[in-house]
BAFI-3210 file (N, C-alpha, C; in Angstrom, 3 decimals, decimal comma, padded with zeros to 6 digits):
// residues 63
n [1|2|3|4|5|6|7|8|9|10|11|12|13|14|15|16|17|18|19|20|21|22|23|24|25|26|27|28|29|30|31|32|33|34|35|36|37|38|39|40|41|42|43|44|45|46|47|48|49|50|51|52|53|54|55|56|57|58|59|60|61|62|63]
n.u [091,748|092,331|093,385|095,748|095,212|096,785|100,122|100,325|098,149|099,100|101,255|099,794|098,292|100,377|101,271|098,989|098,991|101,246|100,429|097,878|095,479|094,771|092,695|090,584|089,614|087,532|088,064|088,130|088,797|089,243|090,248|093,111|094,964|093,782|092,293|089,583|088,806|087,109|086,668|086,335|084,663|083,019|084,093|085,169|087,663|089,729|092,446|095,269|097,673|100,485|102,981|106,324|106,711|104,671|101,832|098,528|096,000|092,661|089,713|086,458|083,053|081,428|081,285]
n.v [104,231|107,642|109,816|112,371|115,528|117,697|118,934|120,063|118,904|116,300|116,456|117,018|114,623|112,795|113,756|113,240|110,421|109,904|110,742|109,838|107,106|105,993|104,400|104,951|107,401|109,652|111,277|114,337|116,176|119,603|122,106|123,370|123,678|122,549|120,017|118,161|116,293|113,557|111,844|108,632|109,250|111,121|113,669|116,662|118,141|120,669|120,514|122,231|123,233|125,238|125,679|124,279|121,987|123,239|122,611|122,852|121,989|122,401|122,713|122,024|122,496|121,509|118,906]
n.w [139,635|139,635|137,022|136,569|134,999|134,620|135,222|137,749|139,112|139,068|140,887|143,197|143,459|143,888|146,356|147,892|147,765|149,315|151,804|152,522|152,657|149,704|148,721|150,344|149,701|147,866|144,859|143,154|140,319|140,100|139,029|137,244|139,358|141,586|143,612|144,885|147,807|149,395|152,364|154,078|156,173|155,147|155,191|153,704|151,667|150,185|148,055|147,199|144,806|144,929|143,972|143,988|146,600|148,020|148,937|149,896|152,263|152,766|154,667|153,328|152,231|150,232|147,814]
ca.u [092,644|092,133|094,567|095,918|095,097|097,817|101,311|100,009|097,317|099,989|101,959|098,803|097,994|101,555|101,235|097,911|099,469|102,229|099,861|096,555|095,168|094,043|091,490|089,524|089,276|086,928|088,866|087,506|089,648|088,462|090,877|094,529|095,716|092,942|091,626|088,782|088,772|086,128|087,154|085,347|083,741|082,365|084,727|085,578|088,759|090,267|093,901|095,714|099,091|100,905|104,411|107,075|106,649|103,674|100,502|097,726|094,780|091,705|088,370|085,465|081,721|080,763|082,104]
ca.v [105,312|108,855|110,292|113,825|116,188|118,726|118,655|120,469|117,844|115,159|116,656|116,869|113,201|112,184|114,163|112,475|109,037|109,860|111,157|109,262|105,802|106,412|103,588|105,485|108,747|110,002|112,390|115,077|117,218|120,838|122,923|123,073|123,698|122,145|118,724|117,992|114,920|113,214|110,637|107,623|109,880|112,178|114,979|117,182|119,100|121,180|120,413|123,214|123,294|126,633|125,668|123,142|121,798|124,131|122,053|123,149|121,241|123,301|122,159|122,529|122,034|120,856|118,049]
ca.w [140,022|138,846|136,300|136,555|133,698|134,561|136,039|139,115|139,680|139,258|142,152|144,270|143,619|144,517|147,758|148,520|147,911|150,396|153,085|152,759|152,069|148,502|148,540|151,199|149,242|146,584|144,355|142,057|139,761|140,043|138,005|137,034|140,605|142,709|143,669|146,097|148,301|150,421|153,012|154,471|157,117|154,381|155,372|152,396|151,708|148,927|148,041|146,216|144,475|144,748|143,700|144,512|148,056|148,594|148,735|151,074|152,479|153,411|154,804|152,389|152,596|149,101|146,987]
c.u [092,445|093,459|094,591|095,804|096,164|099,004|101,026|099,141|098,146|100,721|101,019|098,521|099,161|101,593|100,149|098,336|100,430|101,609|098,517|096,485|094,232|092,734|090,310|089,061|088,470|087,672|088,179|088,476|088,799|088,984|092,364|095,307|094,988|092,314|090,799|088,816|087,646|086,580|086,006|084,323|082,958|082,879|085,330|086,692|089,159|091,782|094,387|097,226|099,459|102,407|105,079|107,057|105,675|102,285|099,733|096,439|093,856|090,355|087,425|084,119|081,015|081,753|081,610]
c.v [106,493|109,283|111,815|114,347|117,265|118,294|118,978|119,417|116,583|115,267|116,542|115,393|112,456|112,510|113,394|111,033|108,896|110,110|110,535|107,847|106,091|105,655|104,110|106,879|108,725|111,248|113,011|116,177|118,467|121,751|122,588|122,897|123,086|120,775|118,722|116,522|114,766|111,898|109,719|108,174|111,022|113,575|115,393|118,203|119,487|121,114|121,278|123,178|124,744|126,723|124,484|123,138|122,747|123,640|122,285|122,333|122,125|122,607|122,804|121,963|121,300|120,040|118,179]
c.w [139,076|138,211|136,300|135,130|133,523|135,421|137,508|139,816|139,937|140,591|143,344|144,519|144,244|146,006|148,510|148,757|149,083|151,774|153,449|152,204|150,897|148,310|149,354|150,789|147,956|146,128|143,155|141,599|139,562|138,944|137,960|138,336|141,795|142,515|144,949|146,485|149,316|151,023|153,414|155,471|156,477|154,695|154,036|152,582|150,292|149,052|146,886|146,061|144,207|144,516|144,359|146,043|148,737|148,215|150,027|151,068|153,296|153,506|153,805|152,778|151,471|148,293|145,583]
res [m|i|k|a|e|t|v|e|q|f|y|i|l|k|w|l|e|a|n|f|v|m|e|l|l|e|i|k|l|v|d|r|y|t|v|k|i|k|d|a|d|n|k|i|a|r|v|t|y|a|g|k|d|n|i|t|l|t|n|d|t|t|y]
***
């Protein structure tokens, strides 16, 4: 299990746990506010924290 390096990443990881099957994700910490994920189908997304209850998931092309 990956460990958050910032409070913002902690909230992202909690959100991922609530919305995805964590065992099926590859997770990469990008910066203070961003985490990238890759699922079992090799689809990649950027997850960004922008404040309380404001986490966005955006398609991405590179992991």
